[in-house]
Backbone bond lengths (Angstrom), bond angles and torsions (degrees), N, CA, C in turn:
res aa  C-N    CA-C-N  psi(-1)  N-CA   C-N-CA  omega(-1)  CA-C   N-CA-C  phi
1 X - - - 1.453 - - 1.527 108.31 -
2 X 1.299 117.96 139.56 1.462 124.02 -179.68 1.533 109.96 -99.41
3 X 1.321 116.24 154.80 1.461 121.69 176.22 1.510 108.23 -121.16
4 X 1.334 116.03 134.45 1.463 120.24 175.34 1.518 108.38 -127.28
5 X 1.304 115.04 154.82 1.459 121.34 177.88 1.513 106.98 -121.40
6 X 1.330 116.65 128.40 1.455 122.00 -177.77 1.515 110.84 -120.15
7 X 1.304 115.81 146.31 1.465 121.18 170.45 1.526 104.82 -113.31
8 X 1.339 116.02 119.52 1.463 120.50 -176.53 1.520 110.59 -125.06
9 X 1.303 114.01 147.72 1.466 119.04 176.25 1.519 109.51 -64.41
10 X 1.324 115.56 149.85 1.459 121.10 -178.33 1.527 112.30 -58.32
11 X 1.338 117.28 -35.16 1.462 119.80 -175.09 1.531 113.83 -71.43
12 X 1.334 119.22 -16.45 1.465 119.62 177.50 1.529 112.53 -112.34
13 X 1.311 117.59 -0.23 1.464 122.02 -177.03 1.529 111.77 -56.95
14 X 1.320 117.11 -51.04 1.471 120.35 -178.31 1.527 111.10 -63.98
15 X 1.322 116.99 -37.99 1.466 120.52 178.65 1.519 110.79 -64.21
16 X 1.324 116.46 -41.23 1.462 120.69 179.46 1.527 110.57 -65.35
17 X 1.343 116.90 -43.26 1.460 119.72 177.84 1.522 111.17 -62.98
18 X 1.328 116.78 -38.38 1.466 120.61 176.95 1.525 109.94 -60.33
19 X 1.329 116.06 -47.20 1.467 120.77 -179.50 1.522 111.19 -61.64
20 X 1.313 117.01 -46.99 1.464 120.89 179.82 1.525 111.06 -64.43
21 X 1.322 116.51 -31.40 1.459 120.65 178.41 1.516 113.42 -66.97
22 X 1.319 118.19 -16.12 1.465 122.66 178.99 1.527 112.15 -75.06
23 X 1.331 116.76 -19.23 1.459 120.84 177.72 1.523 109.83 -80.74
24 X 1.318 115.83 153.84 1.456 121.58 174.77 1.529 108.26 -65.11
25 X 1.330 117.30 146.47 1.464 120.98 -177.52 1.530 111.89 -62.21
26 X 1.310 117.81 -25.33 1.468 120.35 176.80 1.521 111.65 -76.24
27 X 1.346 116.78 -17.38 1.465 120.80 179.02 1.523 111.55 -91.08
28 X 1.337 116.21 -42.23 1.467 121.78 -177.82 1.524 108.29 -137.06
29 X 1.313 116.20 125.82 1.456 121.64 175.95 1.525 107.77 -116.25
30 X 1.330 116.69 127.30 1.461 121.27 178.83 1.518 107.55 -89.65
31 X 1.323 116.03 120.91 1.461 122.60 -179.25 1.519 107.69 -109.03
32 X 1.323 115.99 113.20 1.468 119.96 -179.67 1.519 110.29 -77.29
33 X 1.304 115.50 142.84 1.464 121.26 176.13 1.515 108.67 -116.14
34 X 1.311 116.68 83.64 1.457 119.66 175.90 1.529 108.87 -86.13
35 X 1.308 116.70 179.65 1.466 119.47 -176.71 1.530 111.46 -63.24
36 X 1.341 117.93 -34.93 1.469 119.95 177.78 1.519 111.12 -63.71
37 X 1.328 115.81 -41.43 1.458 120.32 179.10 1.528 110.13 -59.73
38 X 1.327 116.69 -47.56 1.461 120.71 -177.70 1.528 111.45 -65.75
39 X 1.342 116.90 -39.76 1.461 120.16 177.90 1.526 110.68 -64.88
40 X 1.324 116.30 -43.93 1.465 120.34 179.46 1.519 111.23 -64.81
41 X 1.315 116.72 -40.07 1.460 120.67 179.16 1.532 110.29 -61.24
42 X 1.326 116.97 -44.44 1.465 121.53 179.54 1.533 110.54 -63.99
43 X 1.343 116.04 -44.40 1.463 121.13 179.75 1.522 110.98 -61.25
44 X 1.342 116.37 -47.26 1.456 120.18 -178.08 1.523 112.31 -67.41
45 X 1.323 117.38 -33.93 1.465 120.42 176.66 1.528 110.07 -63.41
46 X 1.334 115.99 -40.53 1.470 120.31 178.42 1.528 110.55 -66.07
47 X 1.335 116.94 -42.49 1.461 120.75 178.60 1.533 110.88 -62.05
48 X 1.326 116.32 -43.67 1.464 120.65 178.88 1.525 110.94 -61.74
49 X 1.321 115.72 -41.02 1.468 119.68 178.91 1.526 110.79 -61.22
50 X 1.345 116.69 -41.90 1.464 120.15 178.31 1.531 111.33 -63.50
51 X 1.322 116.17 -39.10 1.461 120.06 178.81 1.521 110.15 -65.14
52 X 1.323 116.68 -46.73 1.460 121.01 -178.77 1.525 112.31 -63.75
53 X 1.337 116.58 -32.77 1.462 120.51 179.36 1.532 112.02 -88.61
54 X 1.328 115.58 6.31 1.462 122.46 179.16 1.526 112.53 58.90
55 X 1.333 116.53 32.95 1.465 121.99 177.57 1.526 111.72 -100.56
56 X 1.325 117.64 -10.34 1.460 121.89 -177.19 1.524 109.93 -79.31
57 X 1.321 115.46 145.19 1.460 119.89 175.82 1.525 107.52 -86.18
58 X 1.312 115.97 124.67 1.457 121.81 -177.90 1.525 109.78 -102.52
59 X 1.338 115.09 146.89 1.460 121.77 178.77 1.516 108.84 -123.70
60 X 1.322 115.39 144.51 1.462 118.98 171.78 1.525 107.18 -74.58
61 X 1.308 116.55 165.34 1.460 120.52 178.68 1.527 110.19 -60.74
62 X 1.310 117.25 -40.21 1.467 121.03 -179.95 1.534 110.99 -64.72
63 X 1.333 117.53 -42.48 1.459 120.82 178.68 1.530 110.95 -65.18
64 X 1.315 116.33 -40.57 1.466 120.23 179.46 1.521 110.72 -64.52
65 X 1.328 117.59 -41.67 1.468 121.48 177.86 1.527 110.82 -62.99
66 X 1.322 116.07 -41.01 1.467 120.56 179.39 1.528 110.53 -63.36
67 X 1.338 116.69 -45.69 1.465 120.09 178.16 1.528 111.41 -62.19
68 X 1.313 116.80 -41.19 1.456 120.80 179.32 1.524 110.91 -63.68
69 X 1.315 117.45 -43.32 1.467 120.99 178.00 1.527 111.12 -60.77
70 X 1.329 117.47 -39.31 1.472 121.01 178.26 1.525 110.74 -63.51
71 X 1.327 117.02 -41.56 1.463 121.04 179.15 1.524 110.21 -65.30
72 X 1.326 116.68 -42.72 1.470 120.78 179.84 1.519 110.34 -62.39
73 X 1.333 117.67 -46.62 1.464 121.30 179.00 1.519 111.37 -60.43
74 X 1.316 116.28 -41.33 1.461 120.64 -179.94 1.534 111.06 -60.28
75 X 1.328 116.77 -41.46 1.467 120.72 -177.70 1.520 111.83 -79.34
76 X 1.325 118.01 -25.03 1.461 121.01 176.79 1.527 110.71 -70.11
77 X 1.340 116.21 -31.80 1.463 121.23 -179.62 1.514 111.92 -70.24
78 X 1.327 117.85 -26.88 1.470 121.12 -177.48 1.464 112.21 -84.95
């Protein structure tokens, strides 16, 4: 499946969504790009870059579980 990004004038936006809505969901999926999506995309791109450049701190599964348990205990006490 291919992904495209379109910039459309406000006056035809609803018409375009109506047209795309006529396709089966398996043929065309509308992916909304709200501000959270864009922020998350930027954040994840930065994280991926750190991983690829070997600058990210990696944790074993056991270390991650231990850290998570510490956070849970800390919040249970409050």
